[in-house]
LOSE-812051 format. One line per 2 residues: number of its first residue (from 1); their letters; for each residue x, y, z of C-alpha. Coordinates in pm, 1 decimal. Example, Ala and Ser with C-alpha at 12.3 -4.5 7.8 and 13.67 -1.06 7.14 Angstrom:
<rs>
1 = AS = 1230.0/-450.0/780.0; 1367.0/-106.0/714.0 $
</rs>
This chain:
<rs>
1 = MQ = -0.2/-0.3/-2.8; 136.9/338.7/-101.0 $
3 = KI = 225.0/568.8/184.4; 62.5/911.8/168.3 $
5 = NY = 280.2/1210.0/249.9; 6.7/1439.5/363.5 $
7 = LE = 43.0/1813.4/365.0; -89.9/1941.8/695.3 $
9 = RK = -250.2/2268.4/790.4; -116.4/2368.4/1132.5 $
11 = QC = -336.3/2678.1/1137.0; -647.3/2814.8/963.6 $
13 = VI = -562.2/2870.6/594.9; -765.3/3189.0/599.1 $
15 = NQ = -642.6/3377.3/910.3; -387.6/3162.3/1090.7 $
17 = SE = -600.6/3089.9/1394.9; -599.0/2761.5/1578.3 $
19 = LE = -789.1/2459.9/1442.5; -1020.4/2224.4/1623.3 $
21 = II = -1068.2/1881.2/1473.0; -1436.8/1786.5/1466.0 $
23 = SK = -1430.6/1476.9/1240.2; -1187.5/1191.9/1156.6 $
25 = EK = -1259.2/904.6/928.2; -1107.8/691.2/645.5 $
27 = FP = -1224.0/771.1/290.5; -1119.1/691.7/-64.7 $
29 = LF = -858.9/920.0/-221.2; -1033.7/939.8/-555.9 $
31 = CG = -1400.9/1013.5/-611.2; -1429.6/861.7/-955.6 $
33 = CT = -1389.8/521.2/-1131.0; -1105.3/284.8/-1195.1 $
35 = EK = -1018.0/-20.4/-1400.4; -743.9/-130.2/-1158.1 $
37 = ES = -782.2/-399.5/-884.9; -920.8/-289.3/-547.7 $
39 = DK = -592.4/-352.9/-371.4; -453.9/-48.0/-560.0 $
41 = DL = -716.2/185.1/-402.1; -581.2/430.5/-148.9 $
43 = IC = -799.1/485.5/154.8; -690.5/804.7/326.4 $
45 = EE = -724.2/994.3/658.2; -994.8/1262.2/627.6 $
47 = EI = -973.2/1511.7/912.5; -1226.8/1796.9/920.6 $
49 = AI = -1134.5/2100.1/1135.7; -1288.5/2431.9/1226.4 $
51 = SK = -1123.0/2766.3/1314.1; -1243.9/2984.8/1601.0 $
53 = EG = -1415.2/3205.3/1336.2; -1600.8/2906.5/1200.6 $
55 = VL = -1399.0/2831.7/880.9; -1443.3/2461.9/811.3 $
57 = QL = -1146.9/2295.3/629.8; -955.0/1979.0/580.5 $
59 = KK = -646.6/1954.6/809.1; -460.1/1684.5/606.2 $
61 = LI = -423.1/1751.2/234.7; -343.0/1501.0/-42.0 $
63 = PL = -49.3/1611.4/-268.1; -189.9/1756.5/-579.9 $
65 = DL = -5.6/1539.7/-825.6; -151.4/1234.4/-657.8 $
67 = LY = -506.4/1379.8/-603.9; -544.7/1475.3/-969.0 $
69 = KN = -342.4/1190.1/-1120.1; -659.1/1070.4/-1298.0 $
71 = GH = -774.5/1420.9/-1402.5; -1094.5/1598.2/-1296.3 $
73 = DA = -1407.8/1548.4/-1506.2; -1674.2/1728.2/-1299.5 $
75 = GA = -1925.7/1930.7/-1494.6; -1897.6/1736.0/-1815.7 $
77 = IG = -2241.1/1564.7/-1805.9; -2594.8/1679.0/-1741.8 $
79 = AL = -2853.7/1939.5/-1843.3; -2799.0/2144.5/-1529.9 $
81 = WE = -2420.8/2170.7/-1599.4; -2487.2/2256.8/-1966.5 $
83 = EH = -2723.0/2541.7/-1854.4; -2458.9/2653.8/-1602.7 $
85 = HK = -2182.8/2668.0/-1869.2; -2400.2/2880.5/-2102.3 $
87 = EF = -2518.7/3125.1/-1837.1; -2165.9/3162.5/-1700.2 $
89 = AN = -2028.0/3225.5/-2049.3; -2287.1/3498.7/-2103.0 $
91 = FI = -2192.5/3647.4/-1765.8; -1827.3/3653.8/-1874.5 $
93 = MQ = -1886.2/3785.5/-2226.7; -2088.2/4078.6/-2108.6 $
95 = NH = -1763.5/4236.7/-2025.2; -1621.3/4201.6/-2380.5 $
97 = PK = -1283.8/4049.6/-2280.4; -1016.3/4029.4/-2548.9 $
99 = NI = -765.8/3781.7/-2398.9; -887.9/3525.2/-2143.2 $
101 = LE = -686.3/3294.4/-1916.3; -906.8/3015.6/-1777.3 $
103 = IG = -760.9/2832.3/-1480.5; -861.0/2467.5/-1461.4 $
105 = GG = -1046.3/2446.6/-1787.3; -1082.9/2069.5/-1780.7 $
107 = HG = -1326.4/1951.5/-2049.4; -1322.6/2292.6/-2217.9 $
109 = KL = -1698.5/2346.7/-2247.4; -1688.2/2695.0/-2093.8 $
111 = SQ = -1430.7/2802.8/-2348.3; -1641.2/2678.7/-2646.8 $
113 = NC = -1949.2/2860.6/-2513.6; -1739.3/3184.8/-2493.0 $
115 = LE = -1602.3/3143.6/-2840.3; -1944.3/3096.4/-2983.9 $
117 = IN = -2023.0/3443.6/-2864.3; -1698.2/3592.2/-2997.7 $
119 = PE = -1493.2/3363.0/-3231.3; -1211.7/3625.4/-3234.9 $
121 = LK = -1154.5/3595.7/-2861.9; -804.9/3483.8/-2752.5 $
123 = YT = -844.3/3198.9/-2506.6; -585.8/3012.9/-2308.5 $
125 = II = -646.0/2729.5/-2060.0; -396.8/2635.1/-1789.9 $
127 = EP = -470.8/2282.2/-1666.5; -237.8/1996.7/-1579.0 $
129 = NS = -457.7/1718.8/-1721.6; -703.5/1845.2/-1978.9 $
131 = TK = -945.5/1568.3/-2073.8; -1013.5/1710.0/-2418.0 $
133 = KH = -809.3/1968.0/-2613.5; -972.3/2200.6/-2860.0 $
135 = NN = -792.3/2336.1/-3170.0; -908.9/2694.4/-3103.0 $
137 = IN = -757.7/2702.7/-2750.7; -400.3/2768.0/-2642.5 $
139 = YI = -303.8/2528.9/-2357.5; -52.0/2553.1/-2076.0 $
141 = DS = -6.4/2205.7/-1930.4; 54.8/2277.4/-1561.4 $
143 = FF = -106.6/2389.1/-1237.1; -160.9/2762.1/-1212.5 $
145 = KK = 130.2/2964.3/-1072.5; 227.7/3313.3/-1182.1 $
147 = EN = 581.0/3181.3/-1281.9; 414.6/2951.2/-1537.7 $
149 = IE = 240.9/3245.9/-1713.6; 452.9/3425.9/-1979.2 $
151 = QN = 199.8/3699.2/-2073.9; -59.5/3914.7/-1908.2 $
153 = FD = -441.2/3881.2/-1959.1; -717.2/4134.0/-1933.3 $
155 = CI = -957.4/3871.5/-1789.0; -899.2/3557.5/-1569.8 $
157 = VH = -1188.1/3315.8/-1543.5; -1233.2/2993.4/-1349.6 $
159 = SH = -1537.2/2770.6/-1295.4; -1567.4/2538.6/-992.9 $
161 = TF = -1196.0/2569.9/-940.5; -1156.4/2806.6/-649.4 $
163 = EH = -1282.9/2552.5/-398.0; -1003.3/2313.2/-501.0 $
165 = IY = -728.6/2558.8/-419.5; -514.0/2469.3/-118.5 $
167 = KP = -385.5/2823.1/-45.6; -652.3/3068.0/-160.6 $
169 = LD = -471.3/3381.1/-51.9; -160.4/3284.4/-246.4 $
171 = FL = -379.3/3196.7/-545.4; -551.3/3535.9/-537.4 $
173 = QD = -209.8/3713.6/-517.2; -97.4/3529.0/-831.8 $
175 = CF = -421.8/3619.1/-1008.7; -370.7/3984.2/-912.3 $
177 = EV = -21.1/3987.7/-1057.4; -105.1/3812.3/-1384.0 $
179 = LT = -397.7/4047.2/-1464.7; -310.0/4364.4/-1651.7 $
181 = GG = -401.3/4703.8/-1497.5; -774.1/4731.6/-1458.8 $
183 = GI = -810.2/4360.3/-1536.1; -1104.4/4166.0/-1414.8 $
185 = MI = -1152.4/3812.4/-1272.8; -1480.2/3637.3/-1327.6 $
187 = FS = -1549.0/3306.0/-1158.6; -1819.7/3063.4/-1062.3 $
189 = LP = -1807.1/2845.6/-753.3; -2049.7/2610.8/-593.2 $
191 = NL = -2300.4/2749.0/-342.7; -2126.4/2567.4/-59.4 $
193 = QK = -2351.9/2717.5/206.6; -2657.8/2579.6/35.2 $
195 = SL = -2475.1/2252.4/-30.6; -2402.3/2197.0/337.0 $
197 = EL = -2753.3/2294.1/439.0; -2893.8/2039.1/194.3 $
199 = KS = -2653.1/1770.5/330.4; -2484.9/1729.2/-6.9 $
201 = AN = -2194.2/1486.4/10.4; -1960.3/1692.8/-211.6 $
203 = CL = -1945.3/2003.4/12.5; -1613.8/1905.9/191.4 $
205 = CF = -1388.6/1638.8/58.4; -1030.5/1573.5/-51.0 $
207 = EH = -1089.3/1802.1/-354.3; -1299.2/2072.9/-171.4 $
209 = TI = -1080.0/2144.5/126.1; -1222.5/2478.7/248.1 $
211 = FL = -1583.8/2582.2/319.0; -1574.1/2887.4/87.9 $
213 = NE = -1906.6/3034.1/166.9; -1976.6/3398.7/82.7 $
215 = NV = -1860.5/3521.8/417.2; -1512.7/3365.2/380.5 $
217 = LE = -1483.3/3425.8/11.2; -1567.1/3801.4/22.3 $
219 = FI = -1331.1/3852.1/316.7; -1029.6/3704.4/130.2 $
221 = LS = -1119.0/3891.2/-192.5; -1104.1/4223.2/-5.8 $
223 = KS = -788.6/4120.5/175.3; -620.9/4043.3/-157.5 $
225 = GF = -707.0/4373.3/-327.9; -1011.5/4270.6/-530.0 $
227 = KI = -1334.5/4476.8/-535.4; -1662.3/4298.5/-612.9 $
229 = LD = -1836.0/4448.3/-916.6; -2113.6/4195.7/-976.7 $
231 = KK = -2255.7/3884.8/-817.0; -2527.8/3646.6/-953.3 $
233 = YF = -2686.5/3333.3/-824.7; -2738.7/3038.5/-1060.7 $
235 = KE = -3023.9/2851.4/-896.8; -2900.0/2691.9/-577.7 $
237 = HS = -2606.7/2541.0/-775.1; -2346.3/2823.9/-812.1 $
239 = IF = -2259.4/3183.3/-748.4; -2094.4/3397.1/-1021.0 $
241 = YK = -1864.3/3681.1/-922.1; -1703.8/3958.8/-1118.0 $
243 = VI = -1419.1/4135.2/-935.5; -1158.4/4393.4/-1033.7 $
245 = KD = -805.4/4474.4/-907.8; -839.4/4767.8/-669.4 $
247 = KN = -586.8/4815.2/-386.0; -834.0/5055.7/-229.0 $
249 = AP = -1110.3/4795.8/-234.7; -1337.0/4830.3/77.3 $
251 = YI = -1242.5/4595.5/360.1; -1499.8/4318.9/427.8 $
253 = QL = -1510.2/4187.0/781.6; -1492.6/3806.2/843.3 $
255 = KN = -1807.7/3732.8/1049.4; -1777.7/3472.0/1320.0 $
257 = EY = -1980.8/3165.9/1221.2; -1829.5/2910.1/1456.2 $
259 = EK = -2150.1/2793.4/1627.1; -2352.0/2797.5/1302.8 $
261 = NK = -2103.5/2611.3/1088.3; -2006.9/2354.5/1348.9 $
263 = KL = -2368.3/2262.3/1403.9; -2436.4/2241.8/1029.3 $
265 = FL = -2145.1/2007.0/976.6; -2224.4/1785.1/1281.0 $
267 = DY = -2590.9/1772.4/1164.8; -2465.0/1663.6/821.3 $
269 = KE = -2260.8/1387.9/979.9; -2554.1/1270.9/1196.8 $
271 = YY = -2787.4/1272.6/894.1; -2582.9/1016.6/710.2 $
273 = KN = -2555.1/782.4/1006.5; -2934.4/790.2/1049.3 $
275 = RV = -2999.9/766.7/675.2; -2777.6/456.3/629.7 $
277 = KK = -2938.1/292.5/930.9; -3283.8/340.4/773.2 $
279 = LN = -3162.9/220.8/429.1; -3012.0/-90.8/576.0 $
281 = EI = -3353.9/-173.5/733.3; -3522.6/-132.4/394.1 $
283 = LK = -3254.5/-350.0/224.4; -3291.9/-614.5/488.5 $
285 = NT = -3675.0/-633.5/459.1; -3737.5/-575.7/86.4 $
287 = NA = -3702.6/-837.9/-186.9; -3612.9/-617.5/-492.0 $
289 = SF = -3322.8/-494.3/-704.0; -3136.0/-199.5/-550.9 $
291 = YL = -2897.7/40.5/-723.7; -2708.3/349.5/-606.6 $
293 = FG = -2704.5/647.8/-845.0; -2389.7/845.8/-904.5 $
295 = AH = -2047.9/688.9/-935.2; -1897.9/968.1/-723.0 $
297 = LF = -1889.8/1099.6/-368.7; -2272.8/1063.1/-345.5 $
299 = SQ = -2237.5/680.9/-332.2; -1903.3/664.9/-153.0 $
301 = VL = -2037.8/856.6/146.5; -2324.8/612.4/189.5 $
303 = IY = -2094.0/316.9/157.4; -1834.7/456.1/407.4 $
305 = NG = -2115.7/524.7/652.2; -2190.5/157.5/662.8 $
307 = LE = -2446.6/91.4/382.2; -2508.2/-284.8/343.4 $
309 = LS = -2392.3/-381.0/-5.7; -2510.9/-744.9/-39.8 $
311 = KI = -2830.3/-642.3/-214.0; -2688.9/-355.4/-419.0 $
313 = KG = -2660.1/-466.1/-785.2; -2445.4/-179.0/-889.7 $
315 = IL = -2419.3/196.8/-943.9; -2601.7/379.5/-1220.4 $
317 = DN = -2441.9/682.8/-1382.7; -2515.8/890.2/-1697.3 $
319 = NP = -2146.2/924.3/-1782.1; -2051.9/663.6/-2047.6 $
321 = NK = -1683.0/702.4/-1942.8; -1771.7/537.9/-1612.1 $
323 = WD = -1970.9/238.5/-1739.7; -1826.6/-106.9/-1659.2 $
325 = KR = -1565.9/49.0/-1429.8; -1548.1/12.0/-1057.0 $
327 = LY = -1623.3/298.2/-822.1; -1293.3/369.1/-648.0 $
329 = GT = -1273.9/246.2/-286.6; -1573.4/14.0/-327.7 $
331 = PL = -1651.6/-323.2/-480.3; -1936.2/-191.3/-688.6 $
333 = FV = -1932.1/-151.9/-1069.4; -2100.1/116.8/-1275.2 $
335 = KN = -2379.9/44.1/-1522.7; -2564.8/219.7/-1798.1 $
337 = PQ = -2909.3/328.8/-1657.9; -3066.4/174.4/-1971.3 $
339 = IL = -3048.9/-167.4/-1797.6; -3356.0/-55.7/-1599.0 $
341 = KN = -3570.5/-105.8/-1918.5; -3587.4/-482.4/-1863.6 $
343 = QN = -3640.5/-471.0/-1488.3; -3949.0/-435.2/-1269.3 $
345 = NS = -3981.4/-265.3/-937.6; -3616.9/-158.0/-897.2 $
347 = FI = -3520.2/71.4/-611.7; -3276.7/362.9/-679.5 $
349 = IL = -3100.0/509.9/-379.2; -3024.4/883.8/-415.8 $
351 = SP = -2818.7/1105.2/-188.7; -2916.5/1464.6/-121.2 $
353 = SI = -2818.4/1661.6/-429.1; -2950.7/1954.9/-637.7 $
355 = YN = -2923.4/1717.4/-938.6; -3193.8/1473.6/-807.1 $
357 = EE = -3487.0/1609.0/-1002.7; -3286.6/1590.2/-1329.5 $
359 = IK = -3173.8/1234.0/-1238.8; -3525.3/1116.6/-1157.2 $
361 = AG = -3671.3/1261.6/-1472.4; -3405.9/1092.3/-1682.3 $
363 = LM = -3467.1/754.5/-1518.0; -3844.7/785.1/-1546.3 $
365 = NI = -3794.6/830.6/-1923.8; -3638.3/487.8/-1933.9 $
367 = TA = -3905.9/313.0/-1719.7; -4181.1/406.5/-1486.2 $
369 = KI = -4132.1/79.8/-1293.3; -3880.5/221.1/-1044.6 $
371 = NF = -3892.2/352.9/-683.6; -3673.0/626.2/-544.9 $
373 = LE = -3522.6/621.0/-193.8; -3412.8/979.4/-97.7 $
</rs>
């Protein structure tokens, strides 16, 4: 078994205050699928801590080259994601940028939406493991650091990237220096406050290591010399920000949310213990076919909270790249949802997620002979 050389936060990453550990557990390193044998899976130490101001964060971090060894494919599949990419592209292009640097461009869908609006736009993506490269994009194959950038840009964009950054203040400083005078940064990040309130499993994990709610985010933006020009909510899914370099940006105070956020997180943990207990009773007393939906954290969290797997036939997922592969850290394989066509009275186990209505509608288009356990 490979030894993990964790990076450890000795103090709060936002304001250097002491950290209080409120959760320790073992959890799979990777939240996707694999074709390797299960003895190659790395099960790591996940420690969640909270600062005296209420900033939730992971204390032990996975080295980036190991964490993203298999790339990052989030946001590639689904109608809600497609709508997000289009709306966010419109939000970006309202500002008529000429030369964009996108940090963490991944699958490139945002870039193509922007270039549909302005085909003359100069667009560069910096990303260590791009899953698909487009001919109309310039690529820098590395993690984002100012020393890896050889030119300046009038606009930096990133989408669902900020929450992956280990040192957000250093990241913002690099962005500040890469932007030309008067340059703007436009970004989308998940609505993590809503995510935690809804008990969504992907709020804090090895990839999302800081609870970047609006309180924390707007504090570090002001501390780093960025002034907020615009802010827009995309459903309960994401928040869009447009900020500008301004060393005279008004200071935004970090509000103390210790009691509120600690309770939210501990309620989240208790929810999954109770949910798995109830699901195990249903599994024990029901003679039917059971499937999990989502070859991702949504299923891993249930499994690592003790879900009984003997009656689970597999995991359904809409991403063809995951079919017939094994969900990392588990014995379960991923199947095409179309297999439901030939089955009667199957039960689909869903975890709390803003994607559930879209998931249910898609499965009901395959067959009406299914039951949902939420």
